[in-house]
C-alpha positions in Angstrom: -19.2 -8.0 13.2 -17.3 -4.9 14.3 -16.0 -2.7 11.5 -12.8 -0.8 12.1 -11.4 1.9 9.8 -7.7 2.0 10.2 -4.2 2.6 8.9 -3.2 -0.7 7.3 0.4 0.4 6.5 2.4 3.5 6.8 6.1 4.2 6.3 9.0 4.1 3.9 9.1 1.6 1.1 11.9 -0.9 0.9 13.9 -1.4 -2.3 12.9 -5.1 -2.5 9.4 -6.5 -2.5 8.2 -6.8 1.1 4.8 -7.4 2.8 3.4 -4.2 4.3 0.1 -5.7 5.5 -1.4 -9.1 6.1 -5.1 -9.6 6.7 -5.5 -11.0 10.3 -7.3 -14.2 11.1 -11.1 -14.2 10.8 -11.0 -10.8 9.1 -12.0 -9.3 5.7 -10.3 -6.1 4.7 -11.5 -3.5 2.3 -8.5 -1.5 1.0 -9.9 1.9 0.1 -7.0 4.3 -0.3 -3.3 4.2 -1.1 -1.3 7.4 -0.9 2.3 7.3 -2.1 4.6 10.2 -1.5 8.1 11.0 -2.7 10.0 13.1 -0.1 13.1 13.8 -2.1 14.3 16.1 -4.9 14.7 13.2 -7.3 12.1 11.2 -9.2 11.4 7.7 -8.1 9.2 4.8 -8.9 7.1 2.2 -6.9 5.1 -0.9 -7.3 2.2 -2.3 -5.2 0.5 -5.7 -5.3 -2.6 -7.0 -3.6 -2.3 -10.7 -2.9 0.2 -11.2 -5.6 -1.7 -9.2 -8.3 -0.2 -6.0 -9.4 -2.3 -2.8 -9.0 0.6 -0.4 -9.7 3.8 -1.5 -11.5 6.9 0.7 -11.7 4.8 3.9 -11.5 7.0 7.0 -11.9 6.6 9.5 -9.0 8.2 13.0 -9.6 10.3 14.7 -7.0 8.4 16.0 -4.0 5.1 14.7 -5.3 2.4 12.3 -4.3 -0.2 10.1 -5.9 -3.5 8.7 -4.6 -4.8 5.3 -5.7 -8.5 5.5 -4.8 -9.5 1.9 -4.9 -12.0 -0.5 -3.4 -10.5 -4.0 -3.2 -11.4 -6.8 -0.8 -8.7 -9.0 0.8 -9.5 -12.0 3.0 -7.7 -13.7 5.9 -4.0 -14.3 5.2 -3.9 -12.2 2.0 -1.3 -9.5 1.7 -0.3 -6.1 0.3 3.3 -6.0 -0.9 5.3 -3.0 -2.1 8.6 -1.7 -3.1 10.3 1.4 -4.5 13.6 2.3 -6.0 14.4 4.5 -3.0 13.4 4.6 0.6 12.4 8.2 0.3 9.1 6.9 -1.1 6.4 6.3 1.6 3.2 4.3 1.6 0.1 5.3 3.5 -2.5 2.6 3.1 -5.9 2.8 4.8 -9.0 0.6 4.8 -11.7 -1.1 6.7 -11.3 -4.3 8.7 -14.4 -6.4 9.2 -14.3 -9.1 11.9 
């Protein structure tokens, strides 16, 4: 089984819940870090769910700030990470390990 550390998702959040990562077929993914940044001069908020279970709900993120969610969560084939924010100036950077 090859293990591949990789960026699972990176980019601006959408303002409605959307899937940012889906575990590929025949793969197990260990999500190990979620960095969320706010690149504007106004506060915002975000939410992230792992396979439909919230791990961050309407978290306030001050202007020009960031937060790191240092987590160790396993997702299996077909499971997803979804996210949203109240502004597209909030960005998600999600990394992990794919095991195939």
